[in-house]
C-alpha positions in Angstrom: -13.9 15.8 -3.9 -11.7 18.7 -4.9 -9.8 16.3 -7.1 -13.1 15.6 -9.1 -13.4 19.3 -9.7 -9.7 19.5 -10.9 -9.5 16.4 -13.0 -11.5 17.1 -16.1 -10.5 14.2 -18.3 -9.9 11.5 -15.7 -12.7 9.6 -14.0 -12.6 9.4 -10.3 -13.9 6.2 -8.6 -14.1 5.9 -4.8 -14.2 2.5 -3.2 -15.7 2.8 0.3 -15.2 0.3 3.0 -17.9 -0.1 5.6 -21.5 -1.0 6.4 -23.9 -0.3 3.5 -26.0 2.3 5.3 -23.0 4.2 6.6 -21.5 4.1 3.2 -24.6 5.4 1.6 -24.6 8.4 3.8 -20.9 9.2 2.9 -21.9 8.9 -0.8 -24.8 11.3 -0.4 -22.7 13.8 1.4 -20.0 13.5 -1.2 -22.3 14.2 -4.0 -23.7 17.2 -2.1 -20.3 18.5 -1.6 -19.5 18.2 -5.4 -22.7 20.1 -6.3 -21.8 22.8 -3.8 -18.2 23.1 -5.2 -19.7 23.5 -8.7 -22.2 26.1 -7.6 -19.4 28.1 -5.7 -16.8 27.9 -8.5 -19.4 28.3 -11.4 -17.8 25.4 -13.1 -19.0 22.0 -14.0 -17.5 19.0 -12.3 -17.7 15.3 -12.8 -19.5 13.2 -10.3 -17.4 10.3 -9.2 -18.6 6.7 -9.2 -18.8 4.7 -6.0 -18.6 1.1 -4.9 -19.2 -0.3 -1.4 -17.5 -3.2 0.3 -18.0 -4.5 3.8 -14.6 -6.0 5.0 -14.6 -7.3 8.6 -11.1 -6.2 9.5 -10.8 -2.7 8.1 -7.3 -2.0 9.7 -5.9 -4.9 7.8 -7.4 -3.6 4.6 -5.9 -0.1 5.0 -2.5 -1.8 5.8 -2.8 -4.0 2.7 -4.4 -1.8 0.1 -1.1 -0.3 -1.1 0.1 -3.8 -1.9 -3.1 -4.7 -3.7 -2.4 -1.8 -6.2 1.5 -1.8 -6.1 1.9 -3.9 -9.3 -0.5 -1.9 -11.2 1.3 1.4 -10.2 4.8 -0.1 -11.1 3.5 -1.1 -14.5 1.7 2.2 -15.2 4.6 4.4 -14.5 7.3 1.8 -15.5 9.5 2.8 -12.4 11.0 1.2 -9.2 8.6 1.5 -6.2 9.4 2.6 -2.8 6.5 2.1 -0.2 6.6 3.4 3.4 4.1 3.4 6.3 2.0 6.6 6.9 3.7 7.1 10.3 7.3 7.0 9.0 9.2 10.3 8.8 12.2 11.1 6.6 14.9 12.2 9.0 17.6 12.3 6.2 17.8 12.7 2.5 16.6 9.4 0.8 18.9 10.0 -2.2 21.9 7.8 -1.2 19.5 5.1 0.2 17.5 5.0 -3.1 20.7 5.1 -5.1 22.0 1.9 -3.3 18.7 0.3 -3.4 18.7 0.3 -7.2 21.5 -2.3 -7.1 19.1 -4.9 -5.6 15.8 -6.6 -6.4 14.2 -5.7 -3.0 15.2 -3.8 0.0 13.4 -4.0 3.4 14.2 -4.4 7.1 14.9 -8.0 8.0 15.5 -9.9 11.3 17.6 -12.8 12.4 17.5 -15.4 15.2 14.3 -16.9 16.5 12.2 -14.0 15.0 13.0 -15.2 11.6 10.8 -18.2 12.2 7.7 -16.0 12.7 6.2 -15.3 9.3 4.9 -11.9 10.3 8.3 -10.8 11.8 11.1 -11.9 9.4 10.3 -9.2 6.8 9.2 -5.8 7.9 7.5 -3.7 5.2 7.2 -0.3 6.9 9.9 0.6 4.4 10.2 -1.6 1.3 11.8 -1.0 -2.1 10.9 -3.0 -5.3 13.1 -2.8 -8.4 11.1 -2.6 -11.5 12.0 -6.1 -12.8 10.4 -9.5 -13.3 11.4 -10.8 -9.8 9.9 -8.0 -7.9 6.7 -8.1 -10.1 6.3 -11.7 -9.2 6.6 -11.0 -5.6 4.0 -8.2 -5.9 1.7 -10.4 -7.8 2.0 -13.2 -5.3 1.4 -10.7 -2.4 -1.8 -9.3 -4.1 -3.2 -12.7 -4.7 -2.5 -13.8 -1.1 -4.0 -10.6 0.4 -7.2 -10.9 -1.8 -7.7 -14.5 -0.8 -7.5 -13.7 2.9 -8.7 -10.1 3.3 -12.3 -11.2 4.0 -11.4 -13.2 7.1 -12.9 -12.0 10.4 -9.4 -11.1 11.7 -6.6 -10.5 9.2 -4.0 -9.1 11.5 -0.5 -8.9 10.0 -1.8 -10.0 6.7 0.6 -7.7 4.8 3.5 -9.2 6.8 2.3 -12.8 6.1 1.9 -11.9 2.4 5.5 -10.8 1.9 6.8 -13.8 3.9 4.7 -16.2 1.8 5.7 -14.6 -1.6 9.4 -14.7 -0.8 9.2 -18.2 0.5 7.4 -19.2 -2.6 10.1 -17.8 -4.8 12.9 -19.4 -3.0 11.0 -22.8 -3.0 10.7 -22.5 -6.8 14.4 -21.4 -7.2 13.6 -17.9 -8.1 16.7 -16.2 -6.7 15.8 -12.7 -5.4 18.5 -10.3 -4.2 17.0 -8.9 -0.9 19.1 -6.7 1.3 18.4 -5.4 4.8 17.5 -1.7 4.5 19.5 -0.9 7.7 22.8 -1.8 5.9 22.1 0.9 3.3 21.4 3.8 5.7 17.6 3.7 6.1 16.6 7.4 6.1 13.3 7.0 7.9 12.2 6.5 11.5 8.8 5.9 13.0 7.1 9.1 14.0 4.2 9.7 16.4 0.8 10.3 15.1 -1.1 12.3 17.7 -4.5 11.6 16.2 -5.4 8.0 15.1 -6.1 7.5 11.4 -8.3 4.6 12.0 -10.4 4.5 15.1 
C-alpha cells in the first residue's frame, strides 16, 4: 500500500489468490489503509485496482508466479534474468558467477543418473539464469504456457519443475540447441537458508 502512495504515475494492480469472501475482506482493509495513509500524510494517493482468483494449490501458484511473468520482465528491461528461491542466501559475491553465466543460454543446477529420468528432479530452478536471447525466451514462453494450462489442477505440486523439464525437452525434440550448464560448475554463490517463519501456511 505504501507503494501506491509513492508511485504517482504508475497504476498498481493487486492480484489476490483465495476465496472470494476472504479476498473481499483483504481488499476492504487495503482501501481503508490507503485512505488512512492519505489522511496522515496530507497527500492524495491512487487507489489500486484488484482482481480475485481462487486457485486450489496456492503453494504451487506462489512457486510458479515468477515464471509466469519472467518473459515479460526480460522483454521490458531487455536484460538477462537471474531467478532464485526466496529461501536462498548469497554466501559469496555473485559477480564471477554471473560473468561466467553470460557465456551460456541457461544456467541451473542439474542432476545425473536415475534422478534425470524424473521430470521434476533433472533441472532444479532454485537458482536459474536465462540469457536475453531467442532460445531462453522460447523456454520461458513454453514454461508460462505449461504453467497456465495446469495451475488450476487440484494439486500442482512441482509444477514449476515439470514446466522447465517439458520446455527443454520440447526444444531438444525440435532441434533447438540450448547451451545449458550446471550452476555448480560455475561456482554457485547461493545456499539454501532457513526461514524461521513460514511464508505460506
